[in-house]
N, C-alpha and C positions, 0 to 999 in steps of 0.2 A: 391488631396484627402484632406479633412479637418480632423484634429485631434479632438477626442472626449475628452473634458476636464472633470475634476471632477465635475465642476459645472453643465455641461450638463447632466451628469448621475443622479446627485442629484435632478435636476429640475423635479418635478412631471408632468406627462402627464395629460392633461385634455381632457375629452370627453363629448360630449353631451349625452343626455339620450339614443337616438337611437343607437349611436355608442357603448355605454357601454353595452346595451342589446345584440347587435350583438356580442360583444367581449366575453361576458359571455357565450352566446349560442355556439359559435364556439369552445371556450376552453372546455366547458362542453362536447360537442360532441366528440372532440378529446380525452379527458381523458376517456370517456366511451368506445370509440373504442379500446383503449389500456387497458382496464380493470383496469385503475388507479382509483379505487373506493375512496381511501383515499384522493387523490388529488382532485377529483371531489367534495367530501364532504367539504373539506376545502375551495374550491372556492366559494361555496354557502353560507358560513358562514356569510360574511358581506353584502350579497345582500338582498334587501327588498323582502318580500313574493310576491308582485305583479310583480316585476321584474323576480323572479325565475319562477313564473307561466308563464310568456311570453317567458322565455328561454326554458321551457319544451314543450310549444306549438310549438316552432320552431324546435324541435327535430324530427328525424324520429320516426314513431310510435313504432318501436321496442325498442326504447330507452327511451320512455317517462316514462313508469312504473319503469324502472331501475333507472332513475334519481329521481323519486318521492320517491322511497324507501330509498334514501340517507338521507332524511330529518328526523329531530327529530319528535316525535309524535305531539307536540304543534305547530311546524312550518308547519308540513304536513297539518294540519287542515286548517290553514290560507291560505296557498298556494292553497289547493284544492278549497276553496271558491272563489279564483280569476281566476280559470281556466275557459276556454270556455266550454260551456255544452257538446260539442261533445268530448272534451278530457276527461271530467269527466266521460262520459259514457264508453269511451274506457278503462279508468283505472279501472272502476267498473268490467269490464269483466276479468281484470288481477288480481284483488285482491283476496286473500283468504277470506273466510267468516269472520274471526275474524278481519282482517285488515279493511275490508269494515265497519263492525259493529262499530269498534272504531272511524273511521273517521266521519261517519254519525251521531253517537251519540254526538260527540263533536262540531258539526257544529251549528252556530246560527240558530234559528228556521226559520227566514225569508230566509236565504240562502238555508236551507235544503228544504223548500217549493219550492223555485225557481228550485232547482235541481230535485225534484220530478215531477214538471211540465213537465220536458224534458224527463223523463224516461218512459219506457213501464209500463202499469198498473200492469203487473205481477210482475215486478221487485219492483215497489213501494210497493205493498202489502207485499212482503217479507221483505223489508227494515223496514217498519212500524212495523212489527211483532217483529223485533229485537231490536226496541228501548225500553228504560226504560219507565215506565208508565208515568213519568213526561214529557219526551220529546215526547212521543206518543200523550199526550193530546195537548201540545203546537203545534205540527205539524198539528194535526187534526183540531185544532182552526183556523189556517191560511188557510188550504186547504178548510175549509168550506165556505169561502167567495169567491165572484166572482172575476175572473181574472181582473186586472186592477183597483181594488178598494183599498182603504186605508187598509182594513182588511187584504187583501192578502199581501200587502207590509210591514206591520208593524212587529215589533218584540215584543213578550211579556216579553222580559227581561228589566225590568225597576226598579227603587227604589221608593217605596211608603212609605210615612210617615203618622203620625196622628197629628192633631191639638194640642192635649194636651201633646205631647212629648216635652222634653226640647232639646235645641241645643246639649247638651252633649249626650243624649241618641240617637239623630239622627245621630250623627257622628259615634256612635258605630255601628249603624245599617248599615251605609254606608260602614264602614270598612269591615263588615261581607259580604255584598252583592256586593261590587265593582267588583269583578272578574267575577261574573255572570250577570252583567248588561251591556247593550249596551253602556250606557253613565252615568256619575255621575254629569254631569254639570247641568242638570235640575232634580229637585226632585219633585215628585208629592204627594199631599196631598189628601187622600181619607178618607171617613167616614166608619162606620162599615158595610155599604152595598156596599162598594167599589165604591161609586159614587165620582167622581172627584169634590173636593170642592176649591182646590187652587193649586198654583205652586210656587216653591222656587228655586232660583238659588243657586249653591254651594257657590258663592261668598258671598251672603247674609247670608248664614248659617254660614260660617266661621267668619265673622266679628260680628256675634251676640254673646251676652253674654251666657256663659254656662247655666245659669238658665232660659234664655228667652224660651218661648214656640214657637213652629212652627207657631201657630195661630197668634202670634204678628208679625211675620216676613213675612208670605206668602203673595202672591198676589191672591185676590179672583176672579179677572176678568180674566178668562182663556180663551184663544182661542184654540178650539179643533176641531176635524173633526169627522164625523160619520164613522162607518165601511164601509158603501156603498158609501162614497165620492169617485169620480174619482181620481185616483192617480195623474193625471196631475194637477188637482185643488189643491191637497195637495202640489205639488211641487211649485206652484205659490204662495201659502200661505207662505211657508217657505222662499221663495225668497223675497216676499213683506216685511215681518216682520224681516228678517235677523235672524230667528230662527236656532238653532242647532238641534232641534227636536220639534215635535209637538205631543200632546197626541191624542190617538184615543179612542172614547168612543162608546158604543152600544146604542140602542134606549132608554134604561133606564139611560142613562149618567153614566154608570159604566165604569170605566177605564179598557181597555183590552189590550192596547199596545201603543207603540210609533213609530213614523217614524223619523229617524235621516237624517241629511243632506247628509251623504254618500249614503244612499238609494235614496235620491232625485236626486243626480247627475246620478245615474243609470237610474232612471225614465226619467229624461229629455233626456238623450241619447237615450233611447228606443223610446220616443215619437217623437223626431226629426227625428230618422231613419224612423219611420213609415210615418211621413209627407212627407219626401222626396221621399220615395217609392211611396206614393200616388200621389205626384205631377208629377211623371213620369209614372203614370198609372200602377204601379206594386203593386200587392196586396201581401204583405209579410206574412200575417197571423201570424206574431209574430215570425216566424222561422228565423234562420240565413240564409239570401239569398244565400250566396256563398257556403253553405253546404247542400242546398236543392237539391234533385234529379232533373236532367235536365227535365224530363218529367213534373214534378210538376211545375218547373219554367215556362215552356212553357204554362201550363195550366193557371197559374196566370197571365201571360202577355198578353194572347190571348184575354181576355175580352174586354179591352179597344181598343186594336188593331182592333178588329171586329167592334166596334162602329166607329172608325175612318175610317174603310173601307167602311161602309155603308155611312158615311158622304161624302167621296169622290165620292161615287156612286151618291149621290143626287147633288153634284157639277157638276159632269160630265153631268148629266141630264139637269141642268140648262144651261150649256154651249151648249149642243146640241140644246136646244130650242131657242138659239140666233144664230143659224148657219148662218142665212142670214146676220147678221151684220158682222160675222167673215169672210164670203165668200167675201164680198165687201171690207173689210179692214183687210187682213190676218195678218198684222203685230200686231194687237191688242192681238192676242193669245200669242205672244212672252212675254207679260208683265204680264200675269196672275199669273204665279208662283211668280214673284217678289212681286206683290201686296198682295196676300194672305199669303205669307211667312212673309213679313214684318208686316202684321196685326197680325198674329199669334204671332210673337215675342213681339209686343207692348202689347197684351192682356195678354200674359204670365208674362211679367214684372209687370203689374198692379195686376193681381191675386196673384202673389208671395208676394208682400207687404202687400196686404190686408189679405191674409191667415195667414201670419206671425203675423200681428196685431191682428187678432182674437185669434190665439193660445196663444199669451202672454197676452191677455185681455187688450191690449193697445187700441184696437177698440171695440166699443159696437154697438149693432144693432141700437141704437138711433142715432148714427153718420153716418148711411148708406148714406143718401142723401148728406151730406156734403163731404163725402169721394168720392162718385161717381162723384159729381160735380168737385171736385179737380182733379180727374184722367181724366175727359173729357177735362178739360182745359189743363192739361198736355199733353194729347193725341193731342189737337189742336196744341200746340206748336211744338211737335214732327213732326206732319203731315206736318206742314208748312215748317219746316227746311228740313225734308226729301223730301218733294214735290218739293221744289226749286231745290234740287240737282238732283232728278230723271227727272224732266222736262228738265233740261239743258242737262243731260246724254241721255235721249230719243231723243231729237232733234239732238244731235251729232251723234247718231247711225242710226236714220232713215231720218233725214232731213225733217220730217213732223211736222210742228208746232202744228196742230190741235191734232195729236195723243199725242205729247209730253205734251200739256195742259191737255188732257183727263187723262193721266196716273198721272201727278202730282196732279190734282184735286181729282181724285179717291183716291190717297194715303192719302190726308189730311182727306177725309170723312171716309175711312176705319180705320185710326188711331184713330179718335174720337170714332168710333163705338167700336173698339177693347178694347181701354182703359176703356170705360164706361162698356162694357160687363165683362171685366176682374175685375173690381171693384165690379160690382152688383151681379154677379153670386155667389161669396162665401158667401155674406150676405144672398141671397136667399136660397141657400142649407142649411146654418146653421139654418134658420128660420124653414124650413120644416123637420129638423132632420137628414139631410144627411152630410157626411164628406165633407166639402168644399174642402179639398186638393185633395180628390179622384175623386170628381164629376166635378170640374171646368174645368180642362184641356180639356177633350174631347168636353165639351159643348161649350167652347170658340173657339175651332177649328171649330166646327160646325157652330157657328154664324158668325165667320169671313169668312170662305170659302163660305157659301151659300150667305149671304147678301153682302160680298165683291164683289163677281162676278156679282151680280145683280146690284149693284151701278155702277160698272165699265162698264158693257155693256150697261146699260140704259143710262148713261151719254154720252157714245159714240154715241148712237143713237140720242140723243138730239143735241149734238154739231155737229155731221156730217150730221144731217138732213136726216137720213136713215129711 
């Protein structure tokens, strides 16, 4: 047994983020089980609100409200904004009316609107009635815009200045409004009609002379978005220009809000999740998939599975129509799953890179022919390399050179077809207004299955002279 030295005791333990969160959660649960509320409260003091939220989400449902009530009012609001919507709803049922009113009143308008999107309409009406007139107007403003738009994602909490103000007066205004604003790093200049006329960074303001006017320091060429701009386009804009925030204006160019970079991170995560679900043929509908009723999950997944079922029926019909070929050379049937499976994988790879390029605006419709040609050449290379391997393997298995050549040659043709279709279909669906991620997968499977089998069996008829 080794002795523990004083230096070992003094040496601090280091944890990665996941280990730290699990440690906090387990200790918090143990203290709550023992009714050690002072210890649990002290445990949460140095922990960040986002990590507290995750710890609460990991607790048994009976303890979540208990842990939440240990937080100070200011911290409780920030933690509540970071909780998953299902936990937010569960806590609402546990709160007393006054507790609930205090939390919802102090939430930032964009987070409040996001919460209301998840709640039943009856609960939302009751909560809106309890808000102060100012917060009620701010929330109604956001809820009035369509889901997934800049207007719905923005916050109306920003700092606006006037051109004729001096730096000194502007700094006084910032001090007065800093706590109520989402960010103070960007300052927006508006005229008497609230139209956006310029933008000013906090840095430029600080280095300006006290008697300089805002009009002398501000930038008049402002990049802004409309309230109906898609939130994904806003995210790309902030990413492109490295903004911390972007102003949102209405049809009359009046400043109505801003979207900050922390909101953009949430948007990007939401859009990426939707695209991944779509690629798998799963329609999430914006809900948390793992918290959705199993019957609803089945309904969402059955759509494209039905399409694929019909596709397989068509493929089966084509195979049946070539029954004469298969009766004479039965071994050909053994390689059909290999060929269409490989073709489907090649097509999925091409569609994935093209869909991702379209989503990030790296690819444009004008590049379609160039991208399709590139993917077709890549498919030819892949087909040739895989075809050589499959030809050797088929000959080793069956000892029939003709069948081996048929399988290898078919794989080359199917790979070219699959990679071309995988690149072309996303462009086609985007052109006609459909979601490329949702539509491409089943159609690529259809093309590869049907045409792949036709190519394979007709090539066999030609080479074998049947």
